[in-house]
C-alpha angles and dihedrals in degrees: 000000000000118000123201116187119176143145123250118255115276093241092059090055101052094106094037118107088219140008113260127202114230118206120195118182120207116200137170123245117252143053095061139024124281088248092055093054095046093046092053091045091048091049088052090056101260119158097201139004132220116198115201116208118248119287093244094047121118097192116125125213089265091054090048089061088077094053118084125209087233130207108237090201097273102078099088093113098046112114104170127087125247137192137196117219132178122262087245090063097034102050094064085048092053096044092050092047089057093055099047148302119346126190116209129186118207117190135167125199122197101249112233131152151125092298124046121211119216126192119184127185117202149142117251091220099043117111093217093053091046092048094050093047092051093050097041094050093090094056091044091053093047091049096046094126101045105035129073109207122192117181120210130185130214109250126164141175128241140195107274090211093066105083089195089079094057093098092049100053140070093237144345094288089069089213094134117034134158132193117274110243103205107027110217089015129110096262111091132190087256090061089050090052093051090050092048089055090048091052092046089050093049091053093048094049098042102043118113132185123258125195133193118177100207090139139346125261126225089270088054094250128123122242111286126193136174121232126191103197097170088052088057094046086052099051090041090061102026101090090053099043098040106028119181088226107055095171086128093063130252131085119335132209108298144088096294094055093040093055091046090055090046090055092051091051096046095250113154103245094192090056091051094046091050090051092050091047095050103034110026095110094043091052096047090049092051088051091048093054100040097065125166131213088265137020082244107046138146128201120191116192090341095306127114115252109215101176131101113294095244122140094232094050092045091049088053092050093049092049091050087061096074127093087214113024110234122233088253092063092046086055098044091047098043116108116256117272090233092069093055093048091052092049093055093053100031095116097054094039092048091051095047090047094051091048093049091046092051093048091050092049089050094049093046090050094051092044089051093052093047090050091049093048092048090046092052090049094053091047091052092049089047091050091046093050093048092048091050092048091050089050096048090049093049089049093050090049090048090051095050091050095049091049093049092050093050091050091053089055092052 
C-alpha cells in the first residue's frame, strides 16, 4: 500500500476558513476485494482511494471503464470515493509518490449526452430477469437509435474441492459457475452458463449500427449505437417458450428449445453454434471479471441504478440521462390517451354509471324479494303437505287399531 499525504495548494485555500489535509491512498488491485481496500483506507483517515490495476494486467483505461469497483455486500458504511485506473497510469503515480509530494485531483461529472449507456447484470434462467427483459423490450426497441445496451450475466467461481458445487459449474475446476434455478430439478448451473453464452453470442451476432446525427461529437461523427433487435425478440419470448418448469409439457430450458426459438425468429443457428464453440470460455471469463455490486444490477450512464427493476421506472431513469430528451422518451413517458378521453367525458360517464348502478341494485333487490317470497311460499306449502301427510298417516293407524280391538271383543 502506498500512502500519499499532502496539503492542498495555498491558492486553492484562499477562500477556505481553515487548511484541511487531504489523504489519498493508492493501492494495488488483488488479494482482497475493492470494498476491503477502501474500508481499511477509510479507517486510516483516507479521503479517497485510487486502485491501480495488477502489474501483469494488459487492460487499458478504456477497457477498465467496463469494470465496476463493486460492493461485496459489506460496503454500506463507506463514505469516501474510489476509482480504478490502469497500471499504465498507476505506475508513474506510484513512482512519483515514492520520490516526494504528489498532488492529485479526482473529479466526477454526471454523465449525460445524446446517447445513454445501459449495462444490465442478470441470470438467463431467473424469473425476475426474464420478467424485466420482456417488459422493457418495448422501451428498448423504441430507443434503438439513442441507447447503448450491454448485457452481462452473473458468473462466479467456487472451490473445486467442494463437491456440492459440481452441479453449478461448467466443469470440475469450478472456475465458471451460475446459480441453480430449480434446486433439485433437472436444470443445473451448467445449463444456465450455456444459455448465458448463447445469449451473448446472439447479441454479438445480431447487433447492427444505428446512427442519429443530432449533433457532432468531438471527432466530427454523429452518435452511433448498436442494436440487436433479434436478441430482444429472443429474450422477450424465451421465458414462455423455454420455461424452467416444464410440468405442463413441451420443450424446457436448454439447447434444444433455444435453437428452436432461434429458428422461429430467423437467427442463424450455425453462427451461434460456432460462436459458442470458439468463444465460450472467453465470454465466461469476461463475465466473471466484470462483476457488479449485485447479481441483478443496472448501471445507467456509468451510475448505479438503485430503484426497483421495473420497466417503467428504468425507462424514466434512462430518459433522464439525455441532455435533450429525444421524441421517443416523450412518447414513452406520455400518459395514455385513454386517460385524457376519460377526463373529457368524466361528468357524463360518472352520471350514467351511477344511474346504471342504482338501477341494477334496485332490480337486484326486487328480484331478491320476489325470490324470497316465492321461497317462503314453497316452504309453507311443503310444511303443510308434510303435516297433512303425517296427520293422515296417524289417523289411518288409529282407525286400524280401533277396528282390531273391536273385533277382538266380538
